[in-house]
C-alpha positions in Angstrom: -15.0 -3.9 15.3 -12.2 -2.4 13.3 -10.2 -5.5 12.9 -9.4 -4.8 9.3 -6.7 -2.8 10.8 -5.3 -5.7 12.7 -4.0 -8.5 10.4 -2.3 -11.7 10.4 1.2 -11.7 8.5 0.6 -12.6 4.9 -3.2 -12.4 5.3 -4.9 -12.6 1.8 -5.7 -9.3 0.1 -4.5 -7.2 -2.8 -1.0 -5.8 -2.1 -1.0 -2.1 -1.5 0.9 0.5 -3.7 4.5 0.8 -2.5 4.9 4.4 -1.2 7.5 6.8 -2.5 10.2 7.4 0.0 10.9 11.3 -0.1 12.7 11.5 3.2 13.6 14.8 4.9 17.2 14.8 6.5 15.6 15.9 9.9 11.9 15.3 9.8 9.5 17.7 11.8 6.8 15.5 13.4 3.4 17.1 13.8 2.5 14.8 16.9 4.5 13.7 19.8 5.7 10.0 20.3 2.8 7.8 21.9 5.3 6.6 24.5 8.1 8.1 26.5 11.7 7.2 26.0 14.0 7.3 23.0 12.5 6.8 19.5 14.9 6.0 16.7 14.5 8.0 13.4 15.5 5.7 10.7 17.6 6.6 7.6 16.1 6.0 4.3 17.8 2.8 3.6 16.8 1.1 6.9 13.1 2.6 6.4 12.9 1.0 3.1 13.5 -2.4 4.5 11.1 -1.8 7.2 8.2 -0.5 5.0 8.8 -3.5 2.8 8.3 -5.8 5.8 5.0 -3.9 6.7 3.7 -4.4 3.2 4.7 -8.0 3.2 3.0 -8.5 6.5 -0.3 -7.5 4.9 -1.2 -3.9 5.8 -3.5 -2.2 3.5 -2.2 1.2 4.5 0.2 2.7 1.8 0.3 6.5 1.5 1.6 8.2 -1.7 4.8 9.3 -0.1 6.7 8.7 3.5 8.9 11.6 4.5 10.2 10.0 7.7 10.2 6.8 9.9 10.6 6.6 13.7 10.5 3.3 15.6 10.5 2.1 19.3 10.3 -1.3 20.9 7.9 -0.2 23.9 8.7 -1.0 27.5 5.5 -3.0 27.8 6.0 -5.1 24.8 9.5 -5.9 23.8 8.5 -8.4 21.2 6.7 -5.7 19.0 8.0 -2.7 17.1 6.0 0.6 17.1 6.5 2.2 13.6 5.4 5.7 12.9 5.6 7.0 9.3 5.4 10.8 8.5 2.9 10.9 5.6 2.2 14.6 5.3 4.7 17.3 6.0 4.2 20.1 8.5 3.5 23.4 6.8 4.0 27.0 8.1 0.3 27.0 9.2 0.5 23.5 10.9 -0.8 20.3 9.2 1.1 17.1 8.9 0.0 13.5 9.6 1.4 10.1 10.5 0.5 6.5 10.4 1.3 4.5 13.4 1.7 0.6 13.3 2.7 -2.2 15.5 4.6 -5.0 13.9 4.9 -8.2 15.7 6.0 -11.8 14.9 2.5 -12.9 13.7 0.7 -9.6 12.8 0.7 -6.0 11.7 -1.7 -3.4 13.3 -2.5 0.1 12.2 -3.9 2.2 15.1 -7.1 3.9 14.0 -8.2 5.6 17.3 -10.5 2.8 18.2 -10.2 0.2 20.9 -10.7 -3.1 19.1 -7.2 -2.7 17.5 -5.5 -2.5 20.9 -7.8 -5.2 22.3 -6.7 -7.5 19.5 -3.0 -6.6 20.2 -3.4 -7.5 23.9 -5.2 -10.7 23.0 -2.0 -11.8 21.3 -0.2 -11.2 24.5 -0.9 -9.2 27.5 1.4 -6.2 28.1 4.1 -6.5 30.8 3.2 -3.9 33.4 5.1 -5.0 36.4 7.8 -2.5 36.0 6.8 1.1 36.8 8.3 2.5 33.4 6.3 0.1 31.7 3.0 0.8 33.3 3.5 4.4 32.8 4.3 4.0 29.1 1.4 1.8 28.5 -1.0 4.2 30.1 0.3 7.0 27.9 0.1 4.8 24.9 -3.5 3.9 25.5 -4.6 7.3 25.8 -3.0 8.3 22.5 -4.4 5.4 20.5 -7.8 5.0 21.9 -9.5 8.4 21.2 -12.8 9.9 21.9 -14.8 12.3 19.6 -12.4 15.3 20.8 -9.3 13.4 20.4 -6.7 11.7 22.6 -7.0 11.2 26.3 -3.5 12.7 26.8 -1.7 12.2 30.0 0.1 15.5 31.2 3.1 15.2 33.4 4.8 18.6 32.3 3.8 21.6 30.4 5.9 20.4 27.6 3.3 17.7 26.8 0.8 20.2 25.7 -0.8 20.2 22.1 -1.0 23.4 20.1 -1.9 26.4 21.9 -1.4 30.2 21.8 1.1 31.7 24.2 -0.4 32.9 27.4 1.2 33.7 30.9 -2.0 33.0 32.6 -2.5 29.6 30.7 1.1 28.7 31.5 0.7 29.3 35.2 -2.5 27.3 35.3 -0.9 24.4 33.5 2.2 24.4 35.8 -0.1 24.3 38.7 -2.1 21.4 37.4 0.3 19.0 35.8 1.9 16.2 37.8 3.7 13.0 37.3 1.8 9.8 37.2 1.0 8.4 40.8 0.6 4.7 41.4 -2.1 4.4 44.1 -2.4 0.6 44.5 -1.5 -2.8 43.3 -4.3 -5.5 43.6 -4.2 -9.2 44.1 -5.7 -9.8 40.7 -2.8 -7.9 39.0 -4.6 -4.8 38.4 -3.3 -1.3 39.3 -4.6 2.0 40.1 -2.9 5.1 38.8 -3.7 8.8 39.3 -3.1 11.2 36.3 -3.8 14.6 34.9 -5.6 14.1 31.7 -6.3 16.8 28.7 -9.5 16.1 26.7 -11.5 18.3 24.8 -9.8 21.6 26.0 -10.5 20.5 29.7 -8.3 19.2 32.4 -9.3 16.3 34.8 -7.6 14.4 37.5 -8.2 10.9 36.8 -8.0 7.6 38.5 -7.5 4.8 36.1 -7.5 0.9 36.7 -5.3 -1.0 34.5 -5.9 -4.7 34.4 -3.3 -7.4 33.9 -4.4 -7.9 30.5 -4.2 -4.3 29.4 -7.8 -3.1 29.9 -8.2 0.6 31.0 -11.0 1.7 33.1 -11.7 5.2 34.4 -12.7 4.9 38.0 -13.0 8.7 38.9 -12.6 12.0 36.9 -12.5 15.2 38.7 -12.7 18.5 36.6 -9.7 20.8 37.1 -10.2 23.3 34.4 -12.3 23.7 31.2 -12.7 25.8 28.0 -9.0 26.1 27.6 -7.5 27.4 24.3 -5.6 24.0 23.9 -5.7 21.9 20.7 -5.7 18.0 20.8 -3.9 15.1 19.2 -6.2 13.0 17.4 -6.5 10.0 14.9 -8.8 10.9 12.1 -9.2 8.5 9.1 -6.4 6.3 10.6 -4.1 9.5 10.5 -2.5 11.0 13.7 -2.8 14.8 13.4 -2.6 17.8 15.7 -5.9 19.6 16.0 -5.8 23.4 16.5 -7.6 24.9 19.3 -11.3 25.7 18.5 
C-alpha cells in the first residue's frame, strides 16, 4: 500500500529540497487536466506560496524545478485543492511531466497511479456525487489517477480527449463514431450509481458500465470491446510523474 504518498500534515520526516521556480509565462502542459471544468494557472508569486504549503504539509516530492502550477477545487470535493506542477517542459519531440497533488485541511496526497492513495483520500471524507457534474468529474478523475500497466483508463466523450496519435482520416471517423457523453443508467437505494462510458485503454476502445459507490469505490460491471490495436498513445503515471506515452 503506497501510503507514503498520503501524509498527515506536518508528518515527521526530512524536509524535501525546495524546488527552483523557473516559470514559463504560458506553460505547455503535456497531459490534460484530470477533471473537467476550469483550472487556474497560478502566477509565480502565488505558486511559491502554495508550494511552500505543500512542503510544510509534509510531501517528500520536490523536483529540481517547477515551470508552472495549475489548481482546481474539484466538484466532488470542494474542501480539497488539486495541484498540478509542471516538472519537465514539453520538447519538440514530446516529453514533459507533471506531479499531481491533493491538499486538504489535514493531509497532502501525491497521486502515483495506484488505488491506495485515492482510497485513503476517500477515507478522509467520501466524495460528493449527488450532482451529475460531480459524478462525471469523479469518474474521469478516478480513471486518470488509478492506472493499469498500459496507462490511464481514460473516459472519451469527444475526439478532443484523445492522447497523442498520428493524423488519420480513418481513425478520426472511427473515433467520432465511437465517442459519446457519459450516460447515467441507474441510481440505487444504497447510494451507488451506474454509468456507461467509452474508455480508451491500451490502444483499445471499450464501452464500459461502471458502478460508483457512495464512498467513491469504482467497479467495472461490463466492458464490451469496440475497437483495438489503435495507433493512439496514453496518459500514464510512471514513478509518480504524469506523462503522455507515444503510440507503440
